OpenMM code with the backbone's topology and positions (N, CA, C; nanometers):
from openmm import Vec3, app, unit

residues = "MET THR ASP TYR PHE THR LEU TYR HIS LEU PRO VAL SER PHE GLN PRO ASP GLN ALA ALA VAL LYS SER ALA PHE TYR GLU LEU SER ARG GLN TYR HIS PRO ASP ARG PHE ALA GLN ALA GLY GLY SER GLU LEU ALA GLU ALA LEU ARG MET ALA ALA LEU ASN ASN GLU ALA TYR LYS THR LEU LYS ASN SER ASP ALA THR MET ALA TYR ILE LEU LYS GLN ASN HIS LEU LEU GLU ASP GLU GLU LYS TYR ALA LEU PRO PRO SER PHE LEU MET GLU MET MET ASP LEU ASN GLU ALA ILE SER ASP TYR GLU THR ASN HIS ASP LYS ASN ASP PRO ASN ASP ASP ASP ALA MET MET GLY ALA THR ASP MET LEU ASN GLU GLN MET GLU LEU TRP GLU ASP ALA THR LYS VAL LEU VAL GLN ARG PHE GLU HIS GLY ASP LYS SER LYS GLU LEU LEU GLN GLN VAL LYS ASP GLN TYR PHE ARG LYS LYS TYR LEU LEU ARG ILE LYS GLU ARG ILE ASP ARG PHE ALA ALA ARG".split()
positions = [
    Vec3(-1.8203, -1.6907, -3.0893),
    Vec3(-1.7468, -1.7252, -2.9518),
    Vec3(-1.8266, -1.6962, -2.8260),
    Vec3(-1.8391, -1.7344, -2.7280),
    Vec3(-1.8898, -1.7588, -2.5928),
    Vec3(-1.8081, -1.6414, -2.5055),
    Vec3(-1.9170, -1.5395, -2.4709),
    Vec3(-1.8849, -1.3984, -2.4050),
    Vec3(-1.8445, -1.4313, -2.2747),
    Vec3(-1.7056, -1.4031, -2.1855),
    Vec3(-1.6853, -1.4730, -2.0603),
    Vec3(-1.8201, -1.4070, -2.0058),
    Vec3(-1.8307, -1.2587, -2.0277),
    Vec3(-1.8751, -1.2398, -1.9041),
    Vec3(-2.0654, -1.3025, -1.9149),
    Vec3(-2.0908, -1.2536, -2.0287),
    Vec3(-2.2430, -1.3809, -2.0044),
    Vec3(-2.1831, -1.4921, -1.9959),
    Vec3(-2.1459, -1.5561, -2.0158),
    Vec3(-2.1042, -1.6976, -1.8923),
    Vec3(-2.1021, -1.6986, -1.7814),
    Vec3(-2.0737, -1.6180, -1.7004),
    Vec3(-2.0710, -1.5602, -1.5819),
    Vec3(-2.1555, -1.4732, -1.5156),
    Vec3(-2.2026, -1.4375, -1.5952),
    Vec3(-2.3734, -1.3654, -1.5745),
    Vec3(-2.2854, -1.2514, -1.4977),
    Vec3(-2.1736, -1.2084, -1.5439),
    Vec3(-2.0855, -1.0707, -1.5039),
    Vec3(-2.1434, -0.8741, -1.5708),
    Vec3(-2.0913, -0.8014, -1.5302),
    Vec3(-2.1398, -0.6967, -1.6635),
    Vec3(-1.9644, -0.7063, -1.6625),
    Vec3(-1.9408, -0.6272, -1.8060),
    Vec3(-1.8413, -0.6186, -1.8612),
    Vec3(-1.8080, -0.5133, -1.7460),
    Vec3(-1.6317, -0.5862, -1.7730),
    Vec3(-1.5492, -0.5246, -1.6855),
    Vec3(-1.4092, -0.4972, -1.6646),
    Vec3(-1.3182, -0.3811, -1.6558),
    Vec3(-1.1463, -0.4839, -1.6728),
    Vec3(-1.1446, -0.5238, -1.5243),
    Vec3(-1.2265, -0.4797, -1.4475),
    Vec3(-1.2298, -0.4763, -1.2667),
    Vec3(-1.3618, -0.5900, -1.2700),
    Vec3(-1.3222, -0.7067, -1.2884),
    Vec3(-1.4326, -0.7674, -1.2576),
    Vec3(-1.4168, -0.8295, -1.1388),
    Vec3(-1.5469, -0.8909, -1.0821),
    Vec3(-1.5821, -0.9076, -0.9011),
    Vec3(-1.4784, -1.0302, -0.9027),
    Vec3(-1.3572, -1.0464, -0.8322),
    Vec3(-1.3223, -1.1645, -0.8366),
    Vec3(-1.3561, -1.2861, -0.7291),
    Vec3(-1.4746, -1.2525, -0.6787),
    Vec3(-1.5432, -1.3556, -0.5883),
    Vec3(-1.6513, -1.4048, -0.6653),
    Vec3(-1.7424, -1.3419, -0.7367),
    Vec3(-1.8260, -1.3604, -0.7973),
    Vec3(-1.7525, -1.4580, -0.9739),
    Vec3(-1.5946, -1.3918, -1.0115),
    Vec3(-1.6050, -1.4654, -1.0776),
    Vec3(-1.5140, -1.6361, -1.0721),
    Vec3(-1.5089, -1.6075, -0.9674),
    Vec3(-1.5018, -1.7139, -0.8563),
    Vec3(-1.5606, -1.8670, -0.8112),
    Vec3(-1.6835, -1.7934, -0.7697),
    Vec3(-1.7874, -1.8500, -0.7940),
    Vec3(-1.8917, -1.8766, -0.9265),
    Vec3(-1.8857, -1.8455, -0.9768),
    Vec3(-1.9137, -1.8908, -1.1167),
    Vec3(-1.8281, -2.0271, -1.1935),
    Vec3(-1.6666, -1.9943, -1.1805),
    Vec3(-1.6050, -2.0744, -1.1771),
    Vec3(-1.6343, -2.2432, -1.1071),
    Vec3(-1.6400, -2.2665, -1.0289),
    Vec3(-1.7011, -2.3620, -0.9500),
    Vec3(-1.8258, -2.4250, -0.9708),
    Vec3(-1.8936, -2.3002, -0.9829),
    Vec3(-2.0705, -2.3453, -1.0333),
    Vec3(-2.0424, -2.4386, -1.1422),
    Vec3(-1.9704, -2.4067, -1.2446),
    Vec3(-1.9711, -2.4518, -1.3670),
    Vec3(-1.9189, -2.5988, -1.3760),
    Vec3(-1.8062, -2.5587, -1.2834),
    Vec3(-1.7232, -2.6762, -1.3325),
    Vec3(-1.7716, -2.8130, -1.2280),
    Vec3(-1.8802, -2.7375, -1.0999),
    Vec3(-1.9616, -2.8881, -1.0806),
    Vec3(-2.0748, -2.9138, -1.1704),
    Vec3(-2.1425, -2.8230, -1.2300),
    Vec3(-2.2299, -2.8623, -1.3357),
    Vec3(-2.1864, -2.9635, -1.4539),
    Vec3(-2.0690, -2.8878, -1.5365),
    Vec3(-1.9653, -2.9391, -1.6801),
    Vec3(-1.9145, -3.0662, -1.6004),
    Vec3(-1.8735, -3.0888, -1.4939),
    Vec3(-1.7600, -3.2071, -1.5165),
    Vec3(-1.8055, -3.3063, -1.5915),
    Vec3(-1.6710, -3.3033, -1.6550),
    Vec3(-1.6876, -3.4342, -1.7821),
    Vec3(-1.7979, -3.5988, -1.6730),
    Vec3(-1.6779, -3.5996, -1.5325),
    Vec3(-1.7108, -3.7583, -1.4957),
    Vec3(-1.9060, -3.7398, -1.4814),
    Vec3(-1.9760, -3.6411, -1.4596),
    Vec3(-2.0967, -3.6297, -1.4445),
    Vec3(-2.2026, -3.6457, -1.5775),
    Vec3(-2.0768, -3.7018, -1.6818),
    Vec3(-2.1265, -3.6898, -1.8118),
    Vec3(-2.0778, -3.8611, -1.8736),
    Vec3(-1.9709, -3.9019, -1.7807),
    Vec3(-1.9174, -4.0285, -1.8214),
    Vec3(-2.0452, -4.1150, -1.8765),
    Vec3(-2.1791, -4.1720, -1.8180),
    Vec3(-2.2373, -4.2485, -1.8372),
    Vec3(-2.2683, -4.2202, -1.9769),
    Vec3(-2.3490, -4.1185, -2.0138),
    Vec3(-2.4063, -4.0199, -2.1005),
    Vec3(-2.3402, -4.0559, -2.2432),
    Vec3(-2.1820, -4.0348, -2.2699),
    Vec3(-2.1232, -4.0286, -2.4058),
    Vec3(-2.1804, -3.9426, -2.4981),
    Vec3(-2.1086, -3.9431, -2.6170),
    Vec3(-2.1553, -3.9084, -2.6708),
    Vec3(-2.1646, -3.7957, -2.7389),
    Vec3(-2.2381, -3.7317, -2.8062),
    Vec3(-2.2373, -3.5392, -2.7545),
    Vec3(-2.2757, -3.5120, -2.6339),
    Vec3(-2.3005, -3.5302, -2.5503),
    Vec3(-2.3449, -3.4791, -2.4374),
    Vec3(-2.1827, -3.4500, -2.3765),
    Vec3(-2.1752, -3.5812, -2.3841),
    Vec3(-2.0240, -3.6212, -2.3113),
    Vec3(-1.8868, -3.4562, -2.3553),
    Vec3(-1.9164, -3.4291, -2.5063),
    Vec3(-1.8379, -3.3613, -2.6080),
    Vec3(-1.9017, -3.1978, -2.5401),
    Vec3(-2.0639, -3.1788, -2.5364),
    Vec3(-2.0358, -3.0797, -2.4903),
    Vec3(-2.0285, -3.0344, -2.3664),
    Vec3(-2.0269, -3.1203, -2.2409),
    Vec3(-1.9534, -3.1099, -2.1811),
    Vec3(-1.7731, -3.1295, -2.1169),
    Vec3(-1.7309, -3.1466, -2.2156),
    Vec3(-1.6025, -3.1286, -2.1698),
    Vec3(-1.5586, -2.9820, -2.2482),
    Vec3(-1.6391, -2.9557, -2.3910),
    Vec3(-1.6122, -2.8079, -2.4561),
    Vec3(-1.6803, -2.6781, -2.3236),
    Vec3(-1.7758, -2.7320, -2.2712),
    Vec3(-1.7780, -2.6276, -2.1857),
    Vec3(-1.6916, -2.6060, -2.0286),
    Vec3(-1.6585, -2.7145, -1.9961),
    Vec3(-1.5399, -2.7306, -1.8801),
    Vec3(-1.4453, -2.6626, -1.9485),
    Vec3(-1.3566, -2.6949, -2.0789),
    Vec3(-1.2775, -2.5783, -2.1552),
    Vec3(-1.3115, -2.4789, -2.1716),
    Vec3(-1.4830, -2.4064, -2.1569),
    Vec3(-1.4436, -2.2631, -2.1903),
    Vec3(-1.4277, -2.2371, -2.0374),
    Vec3(-1.5449, -2.2896, -1.9695),
    Vec3(-1.5216, -2.2573, -1.7914),
    Vec3(-1.4009, -2.2087, -1.7600),
    Vec3(-1.2379, -2.2972, -1.7940),
    Vec3(-1.1219, -2.2910, -1.7467),
    Vec3(-1.0568, -2.1789, -1.7812),
    Vec3(-1.1178, -2.1473, -1.9411),
    Vec3(-1.0178, -2.0411, -1.9996),
    Vec3(-1.1153, -1.9079, -1.9445),
    Vec3(-1.2183, -1.9186, -1.9375),
    Vec3(-1.2718, -1.7763, -1.8558),
    Vec3(-1.2721, -1.7346, -1.7743),
    Vec3(-1.2277, -1.8722, -1.6223),
    Vec3(-1.1592, -1.7902, -1.5562),
    Vec3(-0.9788, -1.7645, -1.5662),
    Vec3(-0.9176, -1.8079, -1.6238),
    Vec3(-0.8250, -1.7916, -1.6532),
    Vec3(-0.7948, -1.6704, -1.6967),
    Vec3(-0.9057, -1.6761, -1.7894),
    Vec3(-0.8432, -1.4772, -1.8528),
    Vec3(-0.8987, -1.3860, -1.7412),
    Vec3(-1.0465, -1.4030, -1.6722),
    Vec3(-1.0952, -1.2950, -1.5934),
    Vec3(-1.0039, -1.2923, -1.4790),
    Vec3(-0.9696, -1.3618, -1.4130),
    Vec3(-0.8925, -1.3307, -1.3188),
    Vec3(-0.7534, -1.2677, -1.3132),
    Vec3(-0.7151, -1.2604, -1.4389),
    Vec3(-0.5832, -1.1789, -1.4770),
    Vec3(-0.6463, -1.0757, -1.5391),
    Vec3(-0.5921, -0.9489, -1.4414),
    Vec3(-0.6133, -0.7954, -1.4799),
    Vec3(-0.5530, -0.7567, -1.6319),
    Vec3(-0.4690, -0.8033, -1.6970),
    Vec3(-0.4032, -0.8245, -1.8203),
    Vec3(-0.4920, -0.8581, -1.9087),
    Vec3(-0.4870, -0.9734, -1.9119),
    Vec3(-0.5653, -1.0672, -2.0072),
    Vec3(-0.7101, -1.0636, -2.0378),
    Vec3(-0.7617, -1.0098, -1.9418),
    Vec3(-0.9161, -0.9424, -1.8860),
    Vec3(-0.8844, -0.7985, -2.0285),
    Vec3(-0.8109, -0.7006, -1.9477),
    Vec3(-0.7970, -0.6527, -2.0468),
    Vec3(-0.7817, -0.6419, -2.2519),
    Vec3(-0.7081, -0.7917, -2.2377),
    Vec3(-0.6906, -0.8182, -2.4118),
    Vec3(-0.8115, -0.8703, -2.4679),
    Vec3(-0.8892, -0.9294, -2.3923),
    Vec3(-0.9680, -0.9927, -2.3990),
    Vec3(-1.1431, -0.8821, -2.4049),
    Vec3(-1.1100, -0.7953, -2.3446),
    Vec3(-1.2270, -0.6754, -2.3564),
    Vec3(-1.1817, -0.6367, -2.5353),
    Vec3(-1.0577, -0.6286, -2.5340),
    Vec3(-1.0101, -0.5321, -2.6451),
    Vec3(-1.0441, -0.6113, -2.7837),
    Vec3(-1.0141, -0.7384, -2.7525),
    Vec3(-1.0310, -0.8430, -2.8662),
    Vec3(-1.1987, -0.8242, -2.8815),
    Vec3(-1.2526, -0.8488, -2.8008),
    Vec3(-1.4621, -0.8506, -2.7799),
    Vec3(-1.4409, -0.7225, -2.9041),
    Vec3(-1.3971, -0.5896, -2.9086),
    Vec3(-1.4315, -0.4688, -2.9494),
    Vec3(-1.3219, -0.5026, -3.0750),
    Vec3(-1.3026, -0.5900, -3.1102),
    Vec3(-1.2178, -0.5695, -3.2421),
    Vec3(-1.1130, -0.4629, -3.2905),
    Vec3(-1.0474, -0.4385, -3.1824),
    Vec3(-0.9168, -0.3421, -3.0658),
    Vec3(-0.8171, -0.3847, -3.0948),
    Vec3(-0.7988, -0.5351, -3.0907),
    Vec3(-0.6613, -0.6457, -3.0849),
    Vec3(-0.6744, -0.7580, -3.1513),
    Vec3(-0.5479, -0.7509, -3.2194),
    Vec3(-0.4810, -0.9136, -3.2906),
    Vec3(-0.4034, -0.9323, -3.2418),
    Vec3(-0.4668, -1.1020, -3.2066),
    Vec3(-0.3386, -1.2064, -3.1516),
    Vec3(-0.2061, -1.1346, -3.2428),
    Vec3(-0.1112, -1.1566, -3.1742),
    Vec3(0.0351, -1.1288, -3.2523),
    Vec3(0.0468, -0.9689, -3.3257),
    Vec3(-0.0139, -0.9104, -3.2706),
    Vec3(-0.1009, -0.7552, -3.3231),
    Vec3(0.0710, -0.6240, -3.3202),
    Vec3(0.1333, -0.6431, -3.4035),
    Vec3(0.2585, -0.5278, -3.4376),
    Vec3(0.1994, -0.3772, -3.3763),
    Vec3(0.2077, -0.3655, -3.3140),
    Vec3(0.1073, -0.2218, -3.2127),
    Vec3(0.2196, -0.1099, -3.2365),
    Vec3(0.2505, 0.0338, -3.2536),
    Vec3(0.3053, 0.1119, -3.2929),
    Vec3(0.3342, 0.2404, -3.1828),
    Vec3(0.3989, 0.1570, -3.0647),
    Vec3(0.4238, 0.3089, -2.9724),
    Vec3(0.3794, 0.3965, -2.9850),
    Vec3(0.3398, 0.5146, -2.9695),
    Vec3(0.4094, 0.6924, -2.9650),
    Vec3(0.5097, 0.7024, -2.9598),
    Vec3(0.6262, 0.7392, -3.0570),
    Vec3(0.7196, 0.7990, -3.0331),
    Vec3(0.7897, 0.8981, -2.9244),
    Vec3(0.7027, 0.9457, -2.8555),
    Vec3(0.7205, 1.0042, -2.7057),
    Vec3(0.7399, 0.9450, -2.6298),
    Vec3(0.6910, 0.8275, -2.5819),
    Vec3(0.6873, 0.7059, -2.5545),
    Vec3(0.8114, 0.6066, -2.5560),
    Vec3(0.8682, 0.5655, -2.6549),
    Vec3(0.9966, 0.5664, -2.6730),
    Vec3(1.0779, 0.6102, -2.6791),
    Vec3(1.0881, 0.7901, -2.6887),
    Vec3(1.1792, 0.8340, -2.7025),
    Vec3(1.2105, 0.8580, -2.5342),
    Vec3(1.1017, 0.8245, -2.4514),
    Vec3(1.1687, 0.8151, -2.2227),
    Vec3(1.2108, 0.6796, -2.2107),
    Vec3(1.1547, 0.6354, -2.3352),
    Vec3(1.2289, 0.4581, -2.2767),
    Vec3(1.3874, 0.4407, -2.3261),
    Vec3(1.4240, 0.5099, -2.4355),
    Vec3(1.5521, 0.5455, -2.4576),
    Vec3(1.6645, 0.5211, -2.3489),
    Vec3(1.5905, 0.6516, -2.2706),
    Vec3(1.7488, 0.6413, -2.1438),
    Vec3(1.7013, 0.4811, -2.0868),
    Vec3(1.6164, 0.4479, -2.0458),
    Vec3(1.6212, 0.3642, -1.9743),
    Vec3(1.6726, 0.2181, -2.0577),
    Vec3(1.6519, 0.1979, -2.1630),
    Vec3(1.7392, 0.0800, -2.2178),
    Vec3(1.8392, 0.1234, -2.2752),
    Vec3(1.9049, 0.1902, -2.2158),
    Vec3(2.0690, 0.2699, -2.2611),
    Vec3(2.1371, 0.2420, -2.1400),
    Vec3(2.0132, 0.2611, -2.0192),
    Vec3(2.0632, 0.2830, -1.8784),
    Vec3(2.1247, 0.0903, -1.8562),
    Vec3(2.0162, -0.0241, -1.8893),
    Vec3(2.0267, -0.1063, -1.9242),
    Vec3(2.1400, -0.2078, -1.9923),
    Vec3(2.1364, -0.1577, -2.0973),
    Vec3(2.2313, -0.2239, -2.2201),
    Vec3(2.4292, -0.1428, -2.1323),
    Vec3(2.4350, -0.0112, -2.1200),
    Vec3(2.5144, -0.0146, -2.0659),
    Vec3(2.6229, -0.1014, -1.9356),
    Vec3(2.4870, -0.1580, -1.8965),
    Vec3(2.5267, -0.1733, -1.7265),
    Vec3(2.5313, -0.3906, -1.7523),
    Vec3(2.4764, -0.3799, -1.9132),
    Vec3(2.5285, -0.5228, -1.9369),
    Vec3(2.6317, -0.5432, -1.9859),
    Vec3(2.6111, -0.4419, -2.0578),
    Vec3(2.8173, -0.4281, -2.1315),
    Vec3(2.9211, -0.4318, -2.0436),
    Vec3(2.9789, -0.3081, -1.9479),
    Vec3(3.0187, -0.2681, -1.8480),
    Vec3(3.0165, -0.3473, -1.7013),
    Vec3(2.9409, -0.4351, -1.7027),
    Vec3(2.8963, -0.5108, -1.5684),
    Vec3(3.0170, -0.5188, -1.5398),
    Vec3(3.0634, -0.5044, -1.3904),
    Vec3(3.1988, -0.5867, -1.3394),
    Vec3(3.1518, -0.6312, -1.1957),
    Vec3(3.1436, -0.7116, -1.1638),
    Vec3(3.0567, -0.7468, -0.9991),
    Vec3(3.1184, -0.6778, -0.8976),
    Vec3(3.2374, -0.6468, -0.8809),
    Vec3(3.3247, -0.5790, -0.8057),
    Vec3(3.3365, -0.4420, -0.7929),
    Vec3(3.2690, -0.3678, -0.8729),
    Vec3(3.2011, -0.2623, -0.8755),
    Vec3(3.0748, -0.2365, -0.7701),
    Vec3(3.1535, -0.1621, -0.7010),
    Vec3(2.9794, -0.0810, -0.6256),
    Vec3(2.9256, 0.0108, -0.7628),
    Vec3(3.0095, 0.0881, -0.8138),
    Vec3(2.9122, 0.1506, -0.9007),
    Vec3(2.7704, 0.1069, -1.0157),
    Vec3(2.8528, -0.0061, -1.0221),
    Vec3(2.7909, -0.0637, -1.1412),
    Vec3(2.6009, -0.1233, -1.0664),
    Vec3(2.6375, -0.1419, -0.9456),
    Vec3(2.5025, -0.1981, -0.8900),
    Vec3(2.4359, -0.0994, -0.8830),
    Vec3(2.4676, 0.0558, -0.8603),
    Vec3(2.3928, 0.1532, -0.8074),
    Vec3(2.3187, 0.1995, -0.9716),
    Vec3(2.3822, 0.1599, -1.0849),
    Vec3(2.3404, 0.2295, -1.2402),
    Vec3(2.2136, 0.1039, -1.1955),
    Vec3(2.2514, -0.0459, -1.1851),
    Vec3(2.0892, -0.0676, -1.2169),
    Vec3(1.9989, -0.0715, -1.1125),
    Vec3(2.0420, -0.0055, -1.0237),
    Vec3(1.9172, 0.0394, -0.9632),
    Vec3(1.8404, 0.1586, -0.9667),
    Vec3(1.9226, 0.2348, -1.0371),
    Vec3(1.9227, 0.3813, -1.0969),
    Vec3(1.7750, 0.3405, -1.2403),
    Vec3(1.8130, 0.2264, -1.3180),
    Vec3(1.7180, 0.1778, -1.3841),
    Vec3(1.6688, 0.0850, -1.3313),
    Vec3(1.6274, 0.0410, -1.2512),
    Vec3(1.4898, -0.0957, -1.1801),
    Vec3(1.4048, 0.0951, -1.1460),
    Vec3(1.4713, 0.1532, -1.0421),
    Vec3(1.3918, 0.2742, -1.0175),
    Vec3(1.3245, 0.3706, -1.1042),
    Vec3(1.3950, 0.3791, -1.2568),
    Vec3(1.3553, 0.4493, -1.3419),
    Vec3(1.2354, 0.3221, -1.4051),
    Vec3(1.2402, 0.2273, -1.4281),
    Vec3(1.1122, 0.1085, -1.4879),
    Vec3(1.0270, 0.1423, -1.3521),
    Vec3(1.0429, 0.1400, -1.2965),
    Vec3(0.9164, 0.1849, -1.1330),
    Vec3(0.8739, 0.2685, -1.1722),
    Vec3(0.9077, 0.3926, -1.1985),
    Vec3(0.8509, 0.4759, -1.1965),
    Vec3(0.7847, 0.5224, -1.3046),
    Vec3(0.7956, 0.4426, -1.4423),
    Vec3(0.7143, 0.4104, -1.5275),
    Vec3(0.6351, 0.3271, -1.5196),
    Vec3(0.6302, 0.2623, -1.4297),
    Vec3(0.4879, 0.1761, -1.4365),
    Vec3(0.3882, 0.2029, -1.3114),
    Vec3(0.4430, 0.2541, -1.2398),
    Vec3(0.3265, 0.3875, -1.1509),
    Vec3(0.2866, 0.4896, -1.2559),
    Vec3(0.3629, 0.5942, -1.3512),
    Vec3(0.2693, 0.5930, -1.4062),
    Vec3(0.1587, 0.5727, -1.5407),
    Vec3(0.1915, 0.4086, -1.4946),
    Vec3(0.1623, 0.3698, -1.6049),
    Vec3(0.0152, 0.3467, -1.5330),
    Vec3(0.0139, 0.3152, -1.4149),
    Vec3(-0.1048, 0.2797, -1.3035),
    Vec3(-0.1990, 0.3915, -1.3502),
    Vec3(-0.1306, 0.5029, -1.2738),
    Vec3(-0.2044, 0.6075, -1.3223),
    Vec3(-0.3082, 0.6219, -1.4076),
    Vec3(-0.2506, 0.5961, -1.5257),
    Vec3(-0.3249, 0.6427, -1.6239),
    Vec3(-0.3699, 0.5406, -1.6858),
    Vec3(-0.3868, 0.4758, -1.6069),
    Vec3(-0.4730, 0.3404, -1.7023),
    Vec3(-0.5682, 0.3505, -1.6038),
    Vec3(-0.5626, 0.3922, -1.4608),
    Vec3(-0.6689, 0.4133, -1.4028),
    Vec3(-0.7642, 0.4955, -1.3921),
    Vec3(-0.7216, 0.6032, -1.5030),
    Vec3(-0.8033, 0.7021, -1.5314),
    Vec3(-0.9303, 0.6493, -1.6222),
    Vec3(-0.8462, 0.5324, -1.7213),
    Vec3(-0.9087, 0.4997, -1.8711),
    Vec3(-1.0119, 0.3536, -1.7620),
    Vec3(-0.9603, 0.3183, -1.7239),
    Vec3(-1.0492, 0.2105, -1.6621),
    Vec3(-1.1842, 0.2574, -1.5364),
    Vec3(-1.1583, 0.3626, -1.4861),
    Vec3(-1.2732, 0.4511, -1.4403),
    Vec3(-1.3303, 0.4870, -1.5213),
    Vec3(-1.3274, 0.5429, -1.6326),
    Vec3(-1.4160, 0.6360, -1.7147),
    Vec3(-1.5105, 0.4876, -1.8090),
    Vec3(-1.4268, 0.3752, -1.8144),
    Vec3(-1.5127, 0.2675, -1.8615),
    Vec3(-1.6003, 0.1988, -1.7115),
    Vec3(-1.5635, 0.1633, -1.6776),
    Vec3(-1.6336, 0.1563, -1.5643),
    Vec3(-1.7618, 0.2182, -1.4889),
    Vec3(-1.7553, 0.3589, -1.5209),
    Vec3(-1.8270, 0.4705, -1.5146),
    Vec3(-1.9980, 0.4733, -1.6659),
    Vec3(-1.9387, 0.3910, -1.7708),
    Vec3(-1.9836, 0.4036, -1.8956),
    Vec3(-1.9552, 0.4329, -2.0268),
    Vec3(-1.8485, 0.5053, -1.9625),
    Vec3(-1.7766, 0.5019, -2.1248),
    Vec3(-1.7313, 0.3750, -2.2109),
    Vec3(-1.7878, 0.3485, -2.3003),
    Vec3(-1.7359, 0.2548, -2.3990),
    Vec3(-1.7157, 0.2975, -2.5184),
    Vec3(-1.6553, 0.4057, -2.5303),
    Vec3(-1.6676, 0.4803, -2.6844),
    Vec3(-1.5418, 0.3640, -2.6904),
    Vec3(-1.5318, 0.3512, -2.8870),
    Vec3(-1.3853, 0.3149, -2.9098),
    Vec3(-1.2869, 0.4160, -2.8957),
    Vec3(-1.2553, 0.5100, -2.8877),
    Vec3(-1.2085, 0.6387, -2.8175),
    Vec3(-1.1338, 0.6339, -2.7039),
    Vec3(-1.2019, 0.5848, -2.6046),
    Vec3(-1.1574, 0.5394, -2.4723),
    Vec3(-1.0469, 0.4348, -2.4574),
    Vec3(-1.1402, 0.2960, -2.5982),
    Vec3(-1.0677, 0.1762, -2.5701),
    Vec3(-0.9814, 0.1723, -2.6878),
    Vec3(-0.9337, 0.2363, -2.7265),
    Vec3(-0.8237, 0.2531, -2.8051),
    Vec3(-0.7317, 0.3217, -2.7414),
    Vec3(-0.7553, 0.4104, -2.6366),
    Vec3(-0.6529, 0.4996, -2.5367),
    Vec3(-0.6090, 0.3076, -2.4427),
    Vec3(-0.7304, 0.2442, -2.3984),
    Vec3(-0.6693, 0.1278, -2.2832),
    Vec3(-0.5754, 0.0672, -2.3400),
    Vec3(-0.6349, 0.0238, -2.5428),
    Vec3(-0.4968, -0.0194, -2.6499),
    Vec3(-0.3586, -0.0014, -2.6134),
    Vec3(-0.3609, 0.1548, -2.5844),
    Vec3(-0.1825, 0.1866, -2.6136),
    Vec3(-0.1286, 0.1336, -2.4896),
    Vec3(-0.1946, 0.1804, -2.3858),
    Vec3(-0.1506, 0.1430, -2.2596),
    Vec3(-0.1413, 0.0132, -2.2529),
    Vec3(-0.1746, -0.1217, -2.3022),
    Vec3(-0.2248, -0.2264, -2.2677),
    Vec3(-0.0891, -0.2296, -2.3260),
    Vec3(-0.0320, -0.2091, -2.4626),
    Vec3(0.0885, -0.2091, -2.5268),
    Vec3(0.2385, -0.1317, -2.4506),
    Vec3(0.1565, -0.0249, -2.3856),
    Vec3(0.2899, 0.0163, -2.2739),
    Vec3(0.3471, -0.0692, -2.1733),
    Vec3(0.2471, -0.1248, -2.1399),
    Vec3(0.2548, -0.2354, -2.0572),
    Vec3(0.3581, -0.3530, -2.0904),
    Vec3(0.2726, -0.4403, -2.1414),
    Vec3(0.3914, -0.5127, -2.3115),
    Vec3(0.5391, -0.4618, -2.2641),
    Vec3(0.5729, -0.3213, -2.3144),
    Vec3(0.6424, -0.3127, -2.3167),
    Vec3(0.7835, -0.2986, -2.2221),
    Vec3(0.7031, -0.2671, -2.1025),
    Vec3(0.8103, -0.1669, -1.9787),
    Vec3(0.7663, -0.3221, -1.9043),
    Vec3(0.6898, -0.4417, -1.9321),
    Vec3(0.6979, -0.5980, -1.8607),
    Vec3(0.8653, -0.6835, -1.9570),
    Vec3(0.8127, -0.6344, -2.0492),
    Vec3(0.9823, -0.6461, -2.1531),
    Vec3(1.1282, -0.6211, -2.0856),
    Vec3(1.0625, -0.4659, -2.0734),
    Vec3(1.2449, -0.4271, -1.9855),
    Vec3(1.2752, -0.4821, -1.8308),
    Vec3(1.1449, -0.4826, -1.7967),
    Vec3(1.1696, -0.5632, -1.6269),
    Vec3(1.2073, -0.6909, -1.6665),
    Vec3(1.1779, -0.7943, -1.7877),
    Vec3(1.2529, -0.8947, -1.7634),
    Vec3(1.3753, -0.9457, -1.8179),
    Vec3(1.4044, -0.8215, -1.8899),
    Vec3(1.5529, -0.8119, -1.9631),
    Vec3(1.6287, -0.7686, -1.8225),
    Vec3(1.5952, -0.7074, -1.6840),
    Vec3(1.6944, -0.6641, -1.5775),
    Vec3(1.6744, -0.7614, -1.4748),
    Vec3(1.5329, -0.8362, -1.4813),
    Vec3(1.5609, -1.0191, -1.3607),
    Vec3(1.6453, -1.1181, -1.4569),
    Vec3(1.6541, -1.1515, -1.5647),
    Vec3(1.7564, -1.1830, -1.6212),
    Vec3(1.9082, -1.1502, -1.6254),
    Vec3(1.9324, -1.0014, -1.5965),
    Vec3(2.0468, -0.9894, -1.6013),
    Vec3(2.1240, -1.0207, -1.4490),
    Vec3(2.0417, -0.9602, -1.3919),
    Vec3(1.9912, -0.9430, -1.2081),
    Vec3(1.9800, -1.1321, -1.1659),
    Vec3(1.9649, -1.2362, -1.1995),
    Vec3(1.9742, -1.3340, -1.2015),
    Vec3(2.1277, -1.4476, -1.2523),
    Vec3(2.1592, -1.3667, -1.2973),
    Vec3(2.2996, -1.4328, -1.3652),
    Vec3(2.4180, -1.4230, -1.2087),
] * unit.nanometer
topology = app.Topology()
chain = topology.addChain("A")
for resn in residues:
    res = topology.addResidue(resn, chain)
    for name in ("N", "CA", "C"):
        topology.addAtom(name, app.Element.getBySymbol(name[0]), res)
């Protein structure tokens, strides 16, 4: 498996320089554009197509912070596709109130009752607060990584944060789905 950071000549980082990512993407896009290899055919064309696809995947990954986080965790053998991760019970207990507020709103929603809107606003506020807490905790871990701490212990903490965010985003999707009705 080709390392995207090596491909783009960048240091491994949860926050790669986006200008450098874009520049490397365009450089490799020009270098391996299939039209440049149309006359070559055979193995040269196949290699150009492979490199173009790899370049596209690297760009898609490194321009998205969540995808970059998952990629680094996978590169360190700490994340598997479709992994079922057990979040800490303390986090799940914190989420119980939020999930209950959303469930109550979904069950008892009355478009003519302004208190219902207040209940959903409260759930949204709770979610936003949790997202801010996630952001603060993750920022500290990322800074440690960027300053040289590449330990498995730190990456395990990043993995926990990765799954916490996935959980919070599912709650956000639930709120957004109901709000769109």
